[in-house]
Each structure stands twice: as C-alpha cells, then as structure tokens.
Backbone as a ProteinNet text record, in pm:
[ID]
protein_1_A
[PRIMARY]
MMKSTLLNNRYRVIQVLASGGFGETFLAEDTQMPSKRKCVIKQLKPLENNDQIYKLVQERFQREAALLEKLGDSKNQIPQLYAYFTYDDQFYLIQEYIKGETLAKKKKKEGILSENSVKEILINILPVLEYIHSKRIVHRDIKPDNIIIRSSDRQPVLIDFGAVKETMQTVIAVSENSTKSIVIGTPGFMPSEQSAGRPVYSSDLYSLGLTAIYLLTGKIPQ
[TERTIARY]
7222.4	7259.9	7150.3	7098.9	6991.4	7047.3	6961.2	7005.4	7054.9	6997.2	7036.1	7165.9	7220.6	7340.1	7457.7	7529.2	7654.4	7764.8	7828.4	7927	8060.4	8119.7	8249.1	8245	8126.4	8104.4	8142.9	8131.1	8179.4	8099.2	8070.4	8013.4	7862.8	7785	7639.4	7588.3	7518.2	7468.2	7354	7361.9	7258.1	7166.1	7226	7143.9	7225.3	7155.1	7218.8	7246.9	7369.8	7406	7398.6	7438.6	7438.2	7438.4	7389.5	7386.5	7415.1	7497.9	7532.9	7589.1	7646.9	7697.3	7814.3	7889.9	8008.8	7975.8	7855.1	7819.3	7737.2	7744.6	7665.7	7753.5	7707.9	7777.5	7680.7	7728.7	7643.2	7705.6	7620.9	7664.9	7651.7	7753.6	7752.6	7817.2	7806.1	7877.7	7968.7	8082.4	8181.8	8150.4	8091.3	8045.9	8161.8	8284.6	8397.7	8479	8431.5	8496.4	8409.1	8469.4	8388.9	8293.6	8337.7	8257.2	8147.7	8151.8	8061.3	8070.9	8194.8	8214.3	8148.1	8099.3	8038.7	8148.9	8115.8	8209.2	8128.9	8199.4	8135.5	8181.8	8087.2	8118.5	8097.7	8200.6	8184.3	8184.7	8071.2	8059.2	8079.5	8184.9	8223.9	8208.8	8150.1	8121.3	8196.5	8283.9	8346.5	8238.9	8257.5	8154.4	8165.7	8271.1	8289	8293.1	8218	8216.2	8306.8	8434.7	8534.4	8647.9	8690.9	8790.7	8920.4	8967.1	9092.9	9079.8	8965.2	8941.2	8926.9	8858.2	8840.4	8975.6	9068.2	9201.5	9274.8	9260.8	9324.2	9264.5	9131.3	9062.8	9106.9	9119.3	9159.7	9297.9	9390.7	9526.4	9524.5	9448.4	9441.4	9371.3	9268.8	9194.9	9287.6	9372.7	9468.8	9564.3	9607.1	9700.5	9634.6	9510.3	9440.3	9405.8	9374	9344.8	9468.8	9584.1	9710.3	9736.8	9703	9720.4	9628.6	9502.1	9406.4	9448.1	9503.3	9550	9660.5	9755.8	9869.1	9824.2	9730.5	9682	9606.7	9514.2	9433.3	9513.9	9620.6	9706.7	9789.2	9819.2	9910	9837.6	9711	9638.2	9499.9	9467.3	9338.7	9220.1	9246.1	9135.2	9105.1	9153.3	9120.8	9075.7	8960.5	8912.3	9013	9024.7	9113.1	9049.9	9135.4	9089.7	9107	8997	9002.7	9027.6	8971.1	8984.4	8944.2	8987.9	8938.9	8939.6	8845.1	8837.4	8744.2	8749.1	8655	8561.7	8436.2	8336.8	8233.5	8208.5	8107.6	8132	8258.5	8299.2	8277.6	8260	8250	8357.4	8390.4	8501.9	8447.6	8509.6	8460.7	8574.9	8546.4	8635.2	8559.6	8625.4	8567	8645.7	8575.5	8643.5	8586.4	8663.8	8621.9	8493.5	8400.3	8278.3	8304.7	8284.3	8304.4	8168.5	8148.3	8021.1	8024.1	7926.9	7922.7	7830.8	7845.7	7762.7	7848.5	7809.8	7883.4	7857.3	7944.4	7923.8	7793.3	7755.8	7629	7511	7513.2	7404.4	7405.8	7526.6	7541.2	7480.9	7511.1	7459.3	7307.6	7258.1	7113.9	7040.6	7102.7	7040.1	7050.4	7170.3	7196.9	7183	7175.6	7178.6	7322.6	7343.2	7480.5	7565.6	7694.6	7786	7853.2	7898	7968.2	8109.6	8168.6	8307.3	8400.7	8382.7	8471.1	8459.8	8336.8	8317	8387.2	8372.1	8433.7	8585.5	8633.8	8778.4	8837	8764.6	8811	8815.9	8714.2	8712.2	8832.9	8859.7	8972.4	9105.9	9122.9	9248.9	9274.2	9165.4	9180.8	9187.7	9138.6	9141.2	9262.6	9316.5	9430.8	9552.8	9587.4	9700.9	9677.7	9551.1	9520.1	9549.9	9510.4	9541.5	9691.6	9759	9905.2	9969.8	9916.5	9969.9	9947.6	9822	9798.4	9874	9889.1	9965.8	10114.3	10163.3	10304.1	10325.9	10217.2	10223.7	10191.6	10188.6	10164.1	10024.2	9926.8	9788.1	9701.8	9617.1	9515.9	9381.9	9309.2	9183	9079.3	9059.9	8976.6	8825.6	8779.1	8633.6	8600.4	8666.3	8636.5	8509.8	8414.1	8285.1	8218.8	8108.6	8046	8005	7974	7933.6	8051.9	8174.6	8291.4	8380.4	8327.9	8396.6	8297.2	8333.5	8247.8	8305.2	8220.4	8262.2	8238.8	8348.7	8341.2	8280.8	8185	8113.7	8205.9	8302.4	8383.7	8473.7	8528.3	8623.7	8601.3	8492.9	8457.9	8563.2	8648	8749.7	8691.3	8728.8	8683	8760.1	8688.4	8747.2	8718.6	8823.4	8813.3	8783.7	8674.1	8634.5	8625.9	8607.8	8570.4	8672.9	8789.7	8896.1	8859.9	8886.2	8849.5	8926.2	9043.6	9125.7	9052.6	8975.9	8902.3	8791.9	8725.9	8622.1	8683.8	8801.8	8867.4	8896.3	8939.1	8965.2	8840.6	8725.7	8600.9	8558.7	8603.5	8564.8	8667.5	8770	8877.7	8822.7	8857.9	8818.1	8943.6	8970.3	9086.3	9042	9107	9084	9167.4	9102.1	9173.2	9266.5	9221.1	9303.9	9429.2	9414.8	9529.2	9607.5	9549.6	9612.7	9646.6	9554.1	9578.3	9462.8	9490.2	9387.1	9333.2	9201.6	9140.6	9142.9	9141.8	9136.9	8999.5	8997.1	8872.4	8857.9	8742.5	8718.5	8643.9	8703.4	8642	8624.3	8509.8	8485.7	8339	8302.8	8163.7	8151.4	8066.5	8051.2	8023.2	8088.7	8073.7	8183.5	8213.5	8317.4	8455.2	8461.8	8594.8	8635.2	8765.6	8814	8824.7	8851.1	8851.8	8956.1	9075.9	9179.5	9138.7	9062.8	9015.3	8904.3	8818.5	8712.2	8771.4	8893.9	8961.9	9043.3	9032.4	9102.3	9247.4	9283.9	9423.6	9430	9385	9387.8	9530.3	9550.8	9679.5	9649.6	9755.7	9733.8	9643.1	9662.4	9582.8	9435.3	9403.7	9263.2	9185.7	9250.6	9186.9	9161.8	9256	9239.5	9122.3	9108.9	8996.1	8863.9	8856.2	8733.5	8703.5	8808.6	8790.2	8742.1	8797.2	8754.4	8607.2	8563.5	8421.5	8332.8	8384.7	8311	8290.8	8397	8389.2	8288.1	8292.1	8198.7	8054.2	8033.1	7898.8	7850.7	7939.8	7901.6	7869.9	7939.1	7920.2	7797.2	7763.2	7657.2	7531.8	7548.1	7436.8	7408.3	7491.3	7470	7560.6	7502.1	7584.3	7663.1	7781.9	7870.5	7806.3	7719.4	7659.6	7575.4
11479	11545.2	11520.3	11624.9	11610.9	11560.8	11495.1	11441.2	11549.3	11670.1	11778.2	11846.2	11804.9	11868.8	11857.4	11969.9	11969.2	11991.9	11886.2	11892.4	11942.6	12038.4	12094.6	12154.2	12201.5	12257.5	12159.9	12030.2	11932.9	11802.6	11744.6	11609.2	11614.8	11566.8	11569.6	11434.7	11441.8	11320.2	11260	11128.7	11056.7	10981	10907.6	10832.2	10794.5	10762.5	10713.2	10565.2	10522.1	10380.7	10313.1	10384.6	10325.7	10436.8	10402.8	10498.6	10424.3	10483.7	10416.7	10514.2	10458.6	10541.1	10629.6	10589.1	10666	10776.3	10772.6	10871.3	10806.8	10862.1	10809.7	10791.3	10703.9	10678.3	10705.7	10779.7	10819.5	10779.8	10751.6	10740.6	10880	10923.3	11059.2	11060	11173.7	11190	11311.2	11301	11408	11502.1	11618.5	11710.3	11779.4	11770.8	11838	11744.4	11620.4	11526.9	11514.3	11510.8	11501.9	11382.5	11272.2	11150.8	11152.8	11256.7	11259.5	11126.7	11082.7	10949.7	10937.6	10817.1	10786.3	10773.5	10809.6	10794.1	10770.2	10734.3	10710.9	10819.3	10884	10983.3	10918.5	10922.3	10880.1	11004.9	11032.4	11145.6	11089.6	11133.7	11075.4	11177.4	11130.9	11222.2	11179	11264.8	11232.7	11216.8	11120	11091.8	11180.1	11258.6	11346.7	11492.2	11577.2	11719.2	11794.9	11802.3	11862.4	11912.9	12036.7	12097.7	12017.9	11971.1	11897.3	11763.9	11698.7	11571.7	11595.6	11704.4	11735.2	11751	11820.5	11841.9	11708.5	11622.1	11490.7	11407.6	11411.1	11337.3	11388.7	11520.9	11582	11532.3	11528.8	11481.2	11334.2	11252.8	11110.3	11086.9	11168	11155.6	11179.4	11282	11311.5	11194.2	11135.9	11023.3	10901	10871.9	10756.4	10778.3	10902.5	10932.2	10908.3	10949.8	10927.4	10777.7	10702.5	10557.4	10494.3	10535.7	10482.2	10516.4	10636.3	10675.7	10582.2	10556.2	10470.2	10327.5	10275.2	10138.5	10125	10219.7	10213.5	10232.6	10312.6	10335	10211.4	10130.5	10017.5	9886.2	9879.1	9751.6	9779.7	9718.3	9751.6	9678	9601.1	9537.6	9612	9737.2	9830.6	9959.4	10016.6	10137.5	10252	10324.8	10442.2	10557.4	10633.8	10755.9	10872	10943	11056.1	11188.3	11203.4	11330.5	11310.1	11404.2	11408.4	11553.9	11589.1	11727.6	11733.2	11846.6	11870.8	11983.8	11972.8	12075.9	12077.5	12193.1	12208.3	12109.9	12099	12014	11864.2	11827.3	11685.5	11650.6	11522.4	11475.7	11396.3	11414.2	11347.4	11277	11153.5	11080.2	11061.5	11085.4	11058.3	10940.8	10829.6	10708.3	10654.7	10569.8	10501.6	10421.2	10429.1	10348.9	10212.6	10107.2	9971.4	9915.1	9895.4	9839.5	9688.7	9638	9495.4	9469.5	9352.8	9322.1	9265.9	9297.3	9244.7	9094.9	9026.2	8883.5	8859.7	8954	8941.7	8941.4	9033.7	9040.4	8919.1	8875.7	8758.4	8634.6	8617.2	8501.1	8510.2	8631.8	8650.6	8618.5	8654.9	8635.6	8490.7	8430.3	8298.7	8182.8	8214.9	8108.8	8073.2	7960.5	7924.7	7898	7932.7	7921.1	7784.4	7743.5	7615.6	7627	7512.2	7511.2	7578.1	7546.2	7603.5	7755.6	7807.2	7953.5	8020.1	7960.8	8018	8008.1	7895.2	7876.1	7982.5	8010.5	8111.3	8250.5	8281.4	8411.1	8421.4	8314.9	8315.7	8331.7	8256.1	8262.3	8404.3	8474.6	8608.2	8720.9	8694.4	8801.5	8789.2	8668.9	8650.6	8735.5	8749	8836.8	8982.8	9026.3	9164	9177.9	9076.5	9077.2	9073.5	8989.5	8979.7	9116.1	9186.9	9319.2	9419.6	9428.2	9529.3	9494.6	9366.1	9326.4	9361	9352.4	9389.9	9538.9	9617.5	9761.5	9789.9	9684.2	9693.8	9746.6	9703	9744.7	9621.1	9629.4	9525.9	9585.5	9518.6	9572.9	9590.4	9485.4	9487.2	9480.8	9475.1	9461.5	9380.2	9266.4	9178.3	9100	9108.1	9039.8	9040.7	8966.6	8959.4	9094.9	9192.7	9325.7	9408	9369.6	9451.7	9391.4	9291.9	9239.4	9247.2	9320.2	9336.9	9254.8	9177.7	9109.2	9207.7	9256.2	9360.5	9304.4	9376.9	9328.5	9309.5	9398.6	9398.1	9275.6	9226.2	9114.6	9003.6	9017	8916.9	8903.3	9004	9001.4	9056.9	8999.9	9055.6	9182.9	9282.9	9411.8	9434.3	9471.7	9489.6	9635.8	9660.1	9798.2	9821.6	9947.7	9987.5	9948.1	10008.6	9979.9	10034.1	9954.6	9990.6	10108.9	10138.4	10247.8	10381.3	10404.3	10529.9	10536.5	10423.3	10419.6	10448.6	10392.4	10416.3	10565.1	10629.2	10772.7	10849	10809.4	10878.2	10852.2	10740.7	10705.9	10751.6	10821.4	10861.3	10936.2	10886.1	10950.8	10966.5	11085.9	11101.7	11152.1	11102.1	11153	11279.9	11394.1	11521.9	11546.4	11513.3	11540.1	11453.3	11328.4	11236.2	11240.5	11307.5	11317.8	11178.9	11084.1	10948.3	10903.2	10811.2	10759.8	10628.2	10617.4	10493.4	10389.7	10262.2	10154.9	10152.6	10136.8	10139.3	10009.1	9946	9819	9845.5	9801.3	9813.1	9672.3	9645.5	9514	9479.7	9361.8	9317.9	9194	9198.6	9082.7	8955.3	8847.4	8720.2	8700.3	8804	8792.3	8829.9	8890	8926.1	8831.3	8800.5	8708	8774.2	8692.7	8741.3	8849.6	8835.4	8936.8	9072.7	9070.7	9196.3	9255.5	9170.4	9216.5	9285	9241.5	9300.9	9424.6	9465.7	9585.9	9562.9	9433.5	9403.1	9320.7	9376.8	9300.1	9275.7	9160.9	9127.5	9087.2	9061.1	9028.5	8906.8	8805.7	8683.2	8706.1	8817.7	8851.1	8864.9	8922.6	8935.6	8798.6	8705.4	8570.7	8499.7	8519.6	8462.9	8515.1	8647.1	8708.2	8659.3	8642.7	8591.5	8446.1	8368.7	8230	8220.6	8306.1	8307.9	8351.9	8443.5	8488	8370.4	8291.9	8174.6	8072.9	8049.7	7953.7	8001.3	8131	8187.6	8164.1	8185.3	8167	8020.9	7929.5	7785.5	7728.9	7787.2	7729.4	7816.2	7946.5	8038	8073.4	8024.1	8049	8162	8261.6	8370.1	8314.3	8369.4	8309.6	8288.1	8380.6	8366.4	8240.7
10320.9	10196.2	10092.3	10029.6	9931.7	9798.1	9719.5	9591	9496.5	9507.6	9416.6	9460.1	9574	9628.7	9532.6	9515	9440.2	9542.9	9584.2	9691.1	9637.5	9709.9	9671.6	9529.5	9489.2	9355	9243.9	9272.8	9174.3	9168.8	9285.4	9288.9	9313.1	9214.1	9225.2	9279.4	9390.5	9454.7	9372.7	9349.1	9274.7	9370.5	9464	9558.8	9682.4	9789.6	9912.2	9894.4	9925.7	9917.9	10053.9	10157.6	10291.7	10395.2	10514.2	10624.3	10753.4	10839.3	10964.6	11065.4	11171.9	11281.1	11241.6	11138.6	11099.7	11000.3	10942.2	10841.3	10731.9	10610.9	10499	10376.5	10287.7	10161.7	10047.7	9946.3	9834.3	9701.5	9604.5	9465.6	9405.9	9332.6	9277.6	9139.7	9072.3	8945.5	8955.6	8888.8	8889.1	8773.8	8804.7	8699.8	8627.3	8683.2	8619.7	8529.9	8514.1	8421.4	8296.8	8177	8054.4	8053.8	8114.1	8115.3	8221.8	8310.5	8427.4	8503.6	8522	8580.1	8717	8743.5	8872.3	8977.8	9099.4	9210.8	9338.8	9443.3	9573	9669.8	9735.3	9838.5	9974	10057.4	10196.2	10283	10344.5	10436.9	10577.5	10643.8	10772.7	10884.5	10994.6	11105.5	11230.8	11284.7	11413.6	11519.8	11608.5	11708.5	11832.3	11840.3	11957	11911	11978.9	11944.9	12041.3	12005.8	12094	12005.6	12027.2	11938.6	11933.1	12049.2	12053	11978.8	11999.7	11930.9	11780.7	11742.7	11600.6	11531.1	11598.4	11540.4	11524	11623.7	11617.2	11504	11492.5	11386.1	11249.3	11237.3	11110.5	11067.8	11162.4	11132.5	11089.4	11164.6	11132.9	11000	10971.9	10846.5	10726.9	10738.3	10631	10611.2	10723	10716.6	10651.1	10690.5	10634.9	10487.7	10449.8	10309.2	10223.5	10273.8	10201.4	10184.5	10287.8	10285.2	10180.6	10177.2	10079.6	9937.5	9918.9	9786	9739.3	9827.6	9795	9761.8	9843.1	9823	9691	9664	9542.8	9416.1	9424.3	9307.4	9273.3	9375.1	9355.1	9328.1	9365	9353.6	9297.1	9181.8	9118.9	9180.9	9289.2	9361.3	9492.4	9497.5	9605.4	9536	9572.7	9502.7	9510.6	9400.2	9398.1	9476	9542	9610	9513.2	9483.5	9390.6	9463.4	9583	9655.4	9800.4	9884.6	10022.8	10067.6	10151.7	10200.5	10320.5	10391.1	10501.6	10459.9	10503.4	10472.6	10584.2	10640.8	10745.2	10860.3	10902.2	11014.8	10990.2	10864.1	10830.7	10728.8	10722.6	10640.5	10522.4	10405.8	10285.2	10212.1	10169.8	10080.3	9949	9837.1	9705.5	9646.5	9623.6	9579.4	9449.2	9386.9	9264.8	9291.1	9196.2	9204.8	9140.8	9217.5	9166.9	9128	8999	8952.5	8972.5	9043.7	9071.6	9188.9	9250.1	9366.7	9478.3	9600.6	9716	9727.6	9800.6	9824.3	9899.9	9985.9	10060	9963.1	9865.2	9766.9	9674.2	9637.7	9549.9	9616.4	9744.2	9817.1	9831.8	9857.5	9872.4	9742.3	9629.6	9498.7	9449.4	9469.4	9411.6	9510.3	9640.4	9740.7	9772.4	9842.3	9880.9	9756.9	9767.6	9653.6	9652.6	9535	9522.1	9577.8	9609.9	9658.7	9559.1	9430.8	9327.6	9321.4	9334.6	9331.8	9448.9	9567.3	9687.9	9679.9	9628.6	9614	9519.2	9411.2	9315.2	9378.9	9459.3	9529.2	9622.4	9698.2	9792.9	9720.2	9611.9	9535.5	9484.1	9447.9	9389.6	9493.2	9615.5	9717	9809.4	9826.4	9917.7	9879.6	9749.4	9715.2	9756.2	9759.5	9802.9	9951.7	10029.5	10172.9	10195.7	10118.8	10132.5	10106.9	10007.8	9973.6	10086.7	10138.7	10243	10371.7	10398.8	10517.7	10501.4	10377.5	10352.5	10377.6	10373.8	10402.6	10550.1	10631.7	10775.9	10807.5	10726.5	10745.6	10770.4	10871.7	10895.9	10852.9	10765.3	10712.9	10823.6	10903.5	11023.5	11002.5	10879	10862.8	10738	10723.7	10611	10642.2	10550.6	10564.8	10426.3	10409.1	10275.7	10217.6	10303.3	10254.5	10204.3	10239.6	10205.7	10098	10027.1	9907.9	9793.1	9688.7	9570.8	9455.5	9388.7	9265.7	9151.4	9092.8	8989.7	8860.6	8804.1	8685.2	8565	8548.4	8425.4	8411.3	8523.9	8513.4	8616.3	8696.9	8798.5	8907.9	8922.3	9027.9	9158	9273.6	9400.3	9436	9482.7	9521.8	9669.9	9743.9	9889.3	9921.2	9993.4	10023.2	10174.4	10212.6	10349	10456.1	10448.3	10545.2	10683.6	10786.6	10923.1	10979.9	10923.6	10977.3	10970.4	10864.7	10851.1	10956.5	10982.1	11086.2	11222.4	11246	11374.4	11390.9	11282.8	11287.2	11329.9	11274.2	11307.8	11452.5	11510.1	11646.8	11749.9	11704.3	11795.8	11916.3	12033.3	12159.1	12243.1	12290	12377.8	12514	12615.7	12750.9	12762.3	12745	12732.1	12850.1	12970.2	13088	13089.7	13038.7	13040.9	12910.4	12808.9	12677.2	12621.7	12636	12586.7	12499.6	12408.6	12318.7	12371.6	12380.7	12426.9	12314	12355	12256.7	12191	12059.8	11984.4	11908.1	11921.8	11852.9	11722.9	11612.8	11481	11425.9	11367.4	11308.8	11319.1	11271.2	11272.9	11360.4	11464.2	11552.3	11472.1	11513	11442.3	11340.2	11263	11159.8	11212.3	11332.7	11385.1	11498	11506.8	11609.3	11746.6	11848	11986.3	12010.9	11952	11977.5	11920.1	11809.7	11751.6	11837.1	11891.8	11982.7	12105.4	12142	12258	12218.8	12091.1	12044.7	12007.6	11980.9	11944.8	11816.4	11702.7	11577.8	11529.1	11465.6	11402.8	11258.4	11180.5	11038.9	11021.8	11106.6	11092.9	11127.2	11192.2	11219.5	11088.4	10987	10855.8	10792.4	10811.5	10755.7	10823.3	10953.1	11027.1	10967.9	10948.9	10896.2	10755.1	10673.5	10538.2	10542.8	10635.7	10653.6	10690.7	10783	10823.7	10707.4	10625.8	10506.8	10410.9	10391.2	10302.9	10356.3	10487.5	10549.7	10532.1	10546.7	10528	10384	10287.2	10146.4	10115.2	10182.4	10157.8	10229.2	10343.3	10426.3	10436.4	10413.7	10430.3	10574.7	10664.9	10808.2	10856.1	10924	10978.7	11097.8	11125.1	11228.1	11364	11408.5	11540	11551.6
[MASK]
++++++++++++++++++++++++++++++++++++++++++++++++++++++++++++++++++++++++++++++++++++++++++++++++++++++++++++++++++++++++++++++++++++++++++++++++++++++++++++++++++++++++++++++++++++++++++++++++++++++++++++++++++++++++++++++

C-alpha cells in the first residue's frame, strides 16, 4: 500500500509500522474526522487462495472483529476497533492508535527494568487478562512487542490478539470439511500446550511471566 493511498475513501496511510506473514500494519489518519485522528490499519491476508476457505475466513473475520469491538469498548487497555471491511480480497481492521512504546522498545532503550517497574506493569496488566479470560478468550501472543506503555497515563495496553491471526491462517481440508489445528504464538514466549495447538487461560500467564523475566534479565527465553 502506497503512502498516498486513501483506503476506503477515508484513511490516508502515513507510514508502515510492521510487516509479516499475516499482512501489514500502517499508521494512518482518518480524513473524515475533524481532528484527522491517527489510527492503525491492519491489512490482513488469508494464506490460502481458495473460494471455500475465503468464505470461511470472511465469516470468522466478522466474528473476531465483533469480539475486538466488544473488548475495546469495555476496557481502555485494549485498543478500540473503529471499523472493519474487505477490499480487493483482503481484510482490514481500523483500530485506535496507542501513542507510546512497546515493552520491547522500552527495554532496548533503557536496558533491564527494575523489580518495582516490572511489578507495576504486572499489577496493571493482570486485570486486563482477567477480563479477557472472563469473556472466554485466550490472547495467545503475549510478549514484549504486544504490550505498549501508553504515553498519556503510563498504563500498559494489550495489542495484537492471536484470534485474528488464526482467522487469517485458517486452512480446511475441503474433502473432509474439517479445520486443521493452527498454532499461534511466539516461540520461547508460548508454553508447550500452546505449541501443540491447545492453549488454555494459564498459557497467557506463562507468556506474561516470560515477558517479565525478559524485562528483568534482558535474556530472551531461548
């Protein structure tokens, strides 16, 4: 997507934030809001080019978008979902832009964090996990890159839910009409049961624990 692109006749791309196997993430401005507020565009690409799979992905994408809307509206430490749509066979989420720095960037800039700093982060992020788990959701990709310390109030914000990635990776055996198990997560930060495609609520606690250890020691889990 070019920087001059006006997506959906509304969102003007400013810069690329990240690029990976699931698609790309952009910083953009909403040209139809008086404030021209900043937002994040997630451009998501299904990994299988098949009509039946595309239809399945589309249904799941709608379901996950509804879930993200509900979560962001109820908890201010989860980005709000502003819009979602499909365009040119690709899927787009428009989300709240969180100004701040990820724990990964914070550690890179400041070095290892003090016990008190890490304890404060844990105390402030655990209620967010408790909330999403109460909604029967496992985040599945907690790591230093997916927690942002918000500039305005220094609160940790949880981003990049694994459910949307799983939707993009959906693969079905068309002849058997069954869905294969899909592993979502980051090696080292995810526990063994998640690596086997069976995440549970405590899998998120494991990943958060490894994140804390990384911040305290500077050593990646591997």
